[in-house]
KOLDO-832657 format. One record per residue (C-alpha): residue in one letter; x, y, z. Coordinates in steps of 0.05 Angstrom, whole numbers, padded with zeros to 5 digits, always signed. Layout:
BEGIN
aXYZ;...
This chain:
BEGIN
m+04477-01729+02554;r+04418-01734+02506;a+04451-01791+02468;a+04465-01828+02533;i+04392-01822+02554;t+04370-01849+02486;i+04419-01908+02490;i+04396-01925+02560;t+04323-01922+02538;v+04336-01969+02480;i+04372-02018+02526;m+04315-02014+02576;f+04266-02033+02521;s+04312-02087+02494;v+04320-02129+02557;p+04246-02145+02569;s+04235-02153+02494;l+04279-02215+02495;f+04229-02249+02541;i+04164-02213+02522;p+04171-02204+02447;w+04108-02162+02437;i+04141-02108+02479;g+04196-02108+02426;v+04143-02091+02374;l+04123-02031+02416;a+04196-02010+02423;y+04207-02016+02348;t+04144-01976+02333;w+04165-01922+02383;f+04234-01914+02351;a+04209-01917+02279;l+04156-01864+02289;m+04187-01817+02341;r+04260-01824+02319;p+04289-01806+02387;d+04358-01806+02357;y+04339-01741+02322;f+04310-01713+02386;s+04377-01727+02420;w+04420-01705+02361;s+04453-01773+02361;a+04431-01802+02293;g+04486-01848+02268;l+04525-01850+02333;f+04494-01916+02356;p+04460-01972+02317;y+04393-01961+02352;s+04349-01992+02298;a+04394-02052+02287;v+04395-02068+02362;l+04319-02063+02368;e+04308-02105+02305;a+04356-02159+02330;v+04323-02161+02398;v+04254-02166+02369;l+04275-02224+02323;v+04310-02262+02378;g+04251-02254+02425;a+04201-02273+02371;a+04238-02337+02353;r+04197-02373+02406;k+04133-02351+02371;l+04148-02379+02303;g+04091-02427+02312;g+04046-02368+02298;l+04071-02360+02226;p+04009-02394+02196;v+03967-02334+02216;l+04002-02295+02161;f+03966-02338+02110;q+03898-02331+02144;n+03887-02258+02126;p+03884-02225+02057;i+03923-02164+02081;t+03984-02204+02101;v+03978-02248+02040;l+03978-02187+01994;f+04037-02158+02030;l+04076-02223+02024;l+04059-02228+01950;m+04082-02156+01940;q+04152-02176+01961;i+04160-02218+01897;p+04154-02163+01844;f+04193-02115+01889;g+04250-02165+01893;l+04248-02180+01818;s+04250-02106+01803;v+04316-02102+01841;l+04345-02162+01804;g+04324-02133+01737;a+04338-02061+01752;v+04374-02016+01703;d+04426-02004+01758;p+04416-02053+01817;k+04465-02015+01861;l+04417-01956+01863;c+04364-02002+01892;e+04405-02034+01948;p+04398-01983+02005;f+04323-01974+01994;y+04308-02047+01985;s+04349-02071+02044;d+04312-02021+02089;f+04245-02045+02061;v+04262-02118+02073;r+04284-02105+02145;m+04221-02065+02157;s+04177-02119+02126;v+04205-02174+02171;i+04190-02133+02233;v+04120-02110+02215;l+04101-02180+02195;l+04111-02199+02268;i+04053-02152+02288;p+03997-02201+02269;i+04036-02257+02304;l+04054-02222+02369;i+03996-02172+02377;d+03945-02227+02389;g+03899-02196+02441;v+03861-02132+02455;d+03907-02113+02512;k+03968-02114+02467;l+03932-02078+02411;y+03912-02023+02460;w+03984-02012+02481;l+04007-02011+02409;f+03957-01955+02395;v+03981-01917+02457;t+04053-01925+02432;i+04034-01896+02364;i+03998-01837+02395;l+04054-01820+02444;s+04110-01829+02393;l+04082-01786+02337;g+04049-01741+02389;a+04118-01722+02414;v+04138-01702+02344;s+04072-01664+02336;f+04083-01627+02401;k+04155-01610+02383;f+04137-01577+02317;g+04068-01551+02332;v+04085-01516+02397;f+04149-01487+02367;g+04111-01459+02307;l+04055-01429+02349;r+04103-01402+02400;w+04140-01362+02348;g+04080-01336+02311;g+04082-01383+02252;v+04143-01419+02224;a+04151-01450+02155;f+04177-01522+02161;h+04214-01537+02097;e+04261-01592+02120;g+04217-01644+02154;y+04243-01691+02207;g+04273-01760+02218;g+04290-01774+02145;l+04223-01745+02120;d+04216-01681+02080;n+04162-01630+02096;n+04110-01671+02058;g+04127-01734+02096;l+04125-01698+02163;a+04057-01669+02146;l+04030-01737+02124;a+04051-01767+02191;m+04013-01713+02228;v+03950-01723+02186;m+03952-01799+02199;l+03961-01786+02273;i+03898-01744+02280;p+03847-01800+02275;f+03885-01841+02327;c+03883-01782+02375;w+03811-01763+02358;y+03781-01831+02372;f+03826-01844+02431;r+03797-01781+02462;q+03729-01814+02462;l+03756-01881+02486;t+03790-01859+02550;q+03755-01830+02611;t+03820-01803+02641;k+03816-01727+02637;w+03890-01714+02626;m+03893-01766+02570;k+03833-01733+02537;a+03868-01666+02542;m+03932-01696+02514;a+03896-01726+02454;i+03862-01660+02439;g+03928-01624+02446;f+03961-01671+02396;v+03905-01657+02346;l+03917-01582+02354;t+03992-01587+02346;s+03985-01636+02287;i+03940-01587+02250;a+03991-01532+02263;t+04048-01575+02237;v+04010-01594+02174;v+03992-01522+02158;m+04062-01495+02172;s+04095-01550+02131;g+04068-01517+02068;s+04049-01586+02040;r+03988-01578+01996;s+03980-01653+01988;a+03978-01662+02064;a+03930-01603+02071;l+03882-01638+02023;s+03890-01703+02062;l+03876-01664+02126;g+03811-01640+02096;v+03792-01711+02075;c+03809-01737+02145;m+03767-01685+02180;a+03709-01696+02131;v+03710-01771+02145;i+03712-01760+02221;t+03654-01710+02216;l+03610-01754+02172;r+03618-01812+02220;s+03603-01772+02282;r+03535-01774+02313;y+03542-01702+02334;k+03566-01670+02269;i+03555-01597+02289;f+03594-01607+02354;t+03650-01641+02315;l+03655-01585+02264;v+03656-01532+02319;l+03710-01569+02358;m+03753-01577+02296;a+03745-01504+02280;l+03767-01485+02350;l+03828-01530+02343;f+03845-01496+02277;l+03837-01425+02304;p+03907-01417+02337;t+03941-01438+02272;a+03896-01394+02230;y+03911-01335+02275;v+03986-01339+02264;f+03992-01370+02195;y+03928-01358+02155;d+03956-01309+02104;r+04014-01353+02083;f+03971-01416+02085;s+03916-01387+02042;q+03967-01359+01993;r+04000-01428+01988;m+03934-01465+01978;g+03911-01413+01927;t+03964-01438+01878;i+03926-01504+01870;g+03878-01469+01822;k+03934-01435+01783;l+03968-01494+01750;a+04005-01455+01696;a+04034-01405+01745;d+04062-01454+01796;d+04128-01488+01780;s+04119-01543+01832;i+04051-01565+01805;n+04078-01561+01733;a+04137-01605+01753;r+04091-01657+01783;l+04045-01660+01723;t+04106-01666+01678;h+04134-01723+01720;f+04067-01759+01719;a+04072-01762+01643;v+04146-01780+01644;a+04134-01837+01694;y+04080-01867+01650;r+04123-01863+01588;m+04182-01894+01624;w+04138-01950+01650;t+04116-01968+01580;d+04190-01982+01565;y+04197-02027+01627;p+04126-02053+01638;l+04136-02118+01677;f+04184-02102+01733;g+04200-02028+01724;v+04266-01992+01724;g+04285-02013+01795;y+04258-02006+01865;g+04272-01943+01905;n+04264-01880+01861;d+04337-01871+01844;n+04335-01909+01778;y+04276-01867+01757;m+04313-01803+01774;a+04375-01827+01737;l+04336-01843+01674;q+04288-01785+01671;g+04338-01743+01631;r+04322-01788+01571;y+04249-01768+01573;m+04251-01694+01592;d+04297-01635+01599;i+04317-01637+01672;s+04340-01564+01669;m+04267-01545+01664;f+04260-01555+01739;g+04333-01549+01761;k+04343-01621+01785;a+04318-01693+01780;l+04255-01705+01821;k+04211-01762+01845;v+04144-01774+01813;h+04105-01747+01873;n+04051-01798+01862;g+04056-01862+01903;y+04018-01905+01854;l+04057-01882+01792;q+04122-01888+01831;v+04108-01961+01846;l+04088-01972+01774;v+04151-01943+01743;d+04198-01970+01797;s+04173-02042+01803;g+04124-02054+01745;i+04052-02073+01734;f+04049-02132+01782;a+04075-02091+01841;f+04027-02035+01823;i+03967-02082+01824;l+03986-02114+01890;y+04002-02046+01922;v+03935-02016+01902;a+03900-02081+01924;l+03934-02076+01992;v+03910-02005+02003;v+03839-02016+01977;c+03830-02085+02010;t+03852-02061+02078;i+03805-02001+02077;w+03748-02046+02053;l+03760-02100+02105;l+03763-02047+02160;q+03695-02020+02137;g+03666-02090+02146;s+03697-02092+02216;i+03666-02024+02232;r+03597-02050+02214;r+03606-02112+02258;c+03633-02071+02316;r+03574-02023+02314;k+03526-02082+02317;l+03560-02132+02363;y+03616-02100+02405;p+03615-02024+02398;q+03666-02015+02453;f+03720-02036+02403;t+03698-01990+02345;f+03756-01944+02362;y+03807-01991+02330;p+03780-01999+02259;y+03756-01927+02257;a+03825-01899+02272;m+03862-01945+02225;q+03814-01937+02167;t+03811-01861+02171;a+03888-01857+02173;l+03893-01903+02112;i+03840-01863+02074;a+03883-01801+02085;y+03945-01839+02063;a+03910-01864+02000;q+03888-01794+01982;f+03957-01765+01995;s+03989-01816+01949;f+03956-01784+01888;s+03999-01722+01894;g+04055-01741+01942;g+04094-01806+01939;r+04105-01842+02005;e+04100-01914+01981;r+04156-01936+02028;y+04130-01900+02090;e+04139-01945+02151;f+04078-01919+02189;a+04032-01940+02132;y+04057-02011+02135;i+04053-02013+02210;i+03979-01995+02202;f+03969-02047+02148;m+03996-02102+02192;t+03960-02075+02254;a+03895-02079+02214;a+03911-02151+02198;a+03924-02165+02273;w+03858-02131+02292;l+03819-02174+02242;l+03849-02237+02272;i+03834-02213+02343;e+03763-02196+02321;k+03751-02268+02299;k+03770-02291+02369;i+03723-02240+02399;q+03667-02265+02355;l+03680-02338+02375;e+03682-02321+02449;k+03620-02277+02444;s+03583-02333+02409;a+03604-02384+02461;s+03585-02337+02517;l+03515-02325+02488;r+03502-02399+02477;g+03529-02421+02545;l+03576-02481+02546;a+03549-02549+02564;p+03592-02600+02602;g+03644-02630+02555;a+03630-02579+02500;a+03686-02557+02456;q+03726-02502+02490;p+03738-02435+02455;i+03811-02427+02437;s+03847-02363+02455;p+03921-02348+02463;p+03948-02345+02533;g+03940-02276+02562;s+03893-02251+02508;g+03838-02243+02558;l+03786-02277+02515;a+03778-02349+02541;a+03717-02371+02579;p+03721-02446+02589;a+03662-02484+02618;g+03667-02503+02691;p+03636-02563+02726;l+03561-02574+02723;g+03555-02532+02661;v+03567-02466+02698;n+03613-02418+02660;r+03676-02398+02695;p+03693-02323+02700;v+03709-02293+02632;m+03773-02253+02624;a+03757-02182+02604;p+03789-02160+02538;g+03833-02099+02547;l+03835-02105+02624;g+03900-02141+02633;g+03867-02208+02647;r+03822-02186+02704;e+03763-02232+02716;l+03691-02211+02705;p+03633-02254+02729;v+03592-02287+02674;v+03524-02313+02693;g+03503-02379+02662;p+03444-02388+02615;a+03396-02410+02670;a+03404-02343+02706;g+03404-02300+02643;m+03462-02260+02614;a+03472-02207+02667;r+03516-02148+02648;p+03581-02150+02688;a+03610-02090+02723;l+03668-02059+02686;a+03733-02031+02709;p+03746-01956+02701;h+03778-01954+02632;a+03733-02009+02608;r+03675-01964+02625;g+03709-01912+02581;r+03709-01961+02523;d+03637-01979+02537;n+03616-01906+02539;w+03649-01898+02472;a+03591-01937+02441;k+03542-01884+02464;n+03575-01831+02420;q+03569-01872+02357;r+03514-01878+02307;p+03475-01944+02313;
């Protein structure tokens, strides 16, 4: 029954995606993050991912004219360049067969996520992509968090949807900023409550996973959110209240686990990671250009030459995303990967400054993405998730947002100047809700409100002054969002 429901849901997403390809991006994101096949105990029974990928590609074929936008943004350019050393590391791998399953999955994922900057070309679409992310990972958060709290604290050692406990915890940490800022964006009470609830269950899942790397990332994430808040004391108090239920049922085990961080010599797991950091560096010096082969398995197969595997019972990953890329795919891949992470965070910081000054109702988008990527970057120092799909979805969503922001800037500039008869018209994609062409006699026609599904808002011409238009309900929520931010 569960499998049938999942199959029907995938088909229901697939049909409209053939004609409205950006819906296919939402469907792919939903499946990649939530993994409903695991919810329904039907993983492997039906080619869910292959069907969704095929549908998205078929639907997007009509949008191939948008490919040039991939070369207009440094984030997408870096991601495209990164494909070269990754591919060469497979061709020159010690054992190419060990790379094939990992590399084929990465290529398929790359093709789909590169469609995000092409198809998510308006604020409306970006808004629904964020809602999809929140609901998809929120369902996973609810499943684990409520279960753990209900039974008085449960240790999650296995993870979920192909992720181990560290990967599950990282997903929950990266979800928190999306929920936190969405809470301030929406004015709908039940959606605010849902966002707060997902933060609570995400904290519970991170703590009960036993992942020290994710716990540190959680601390960084909360610190960034607090420092950015205008009401820091309120933010700290609210976060403490959200942490209380988990502390009540799991504090002793959590504090005992975190206490091992300061006892390096006494903890086998930390000793193993430090040993593998050194082994990965030594192995890279023997294969400096293109590494031993993409996908971890070549590193694990070769590590017996550099250390006694019996020390830790079995071959392990590096547990450092940066070193893992270095040893797997070489120096060029390492440079491009680090550049992708740093460049995206830096560009989003510039977007945050512009949003605060010019259009604060949109600050939610760069805030959420940048905070999640900061947590991801910190996690990568002690937990390798260099192939994590959610991270690349955020990278490409950041690229889409920067392209959308340029359109917003052009339209805002045109609106402030007022368009004379015969003036050049601002260019916006159909349905993006950003175009405001000049009407006859130099009077501006109604502007389409970003994020409101193309509803018209009156725009007063320059002669009458720039009156502030009335906003629809959830637009007022986005507008009120600006009041909670620092100037």
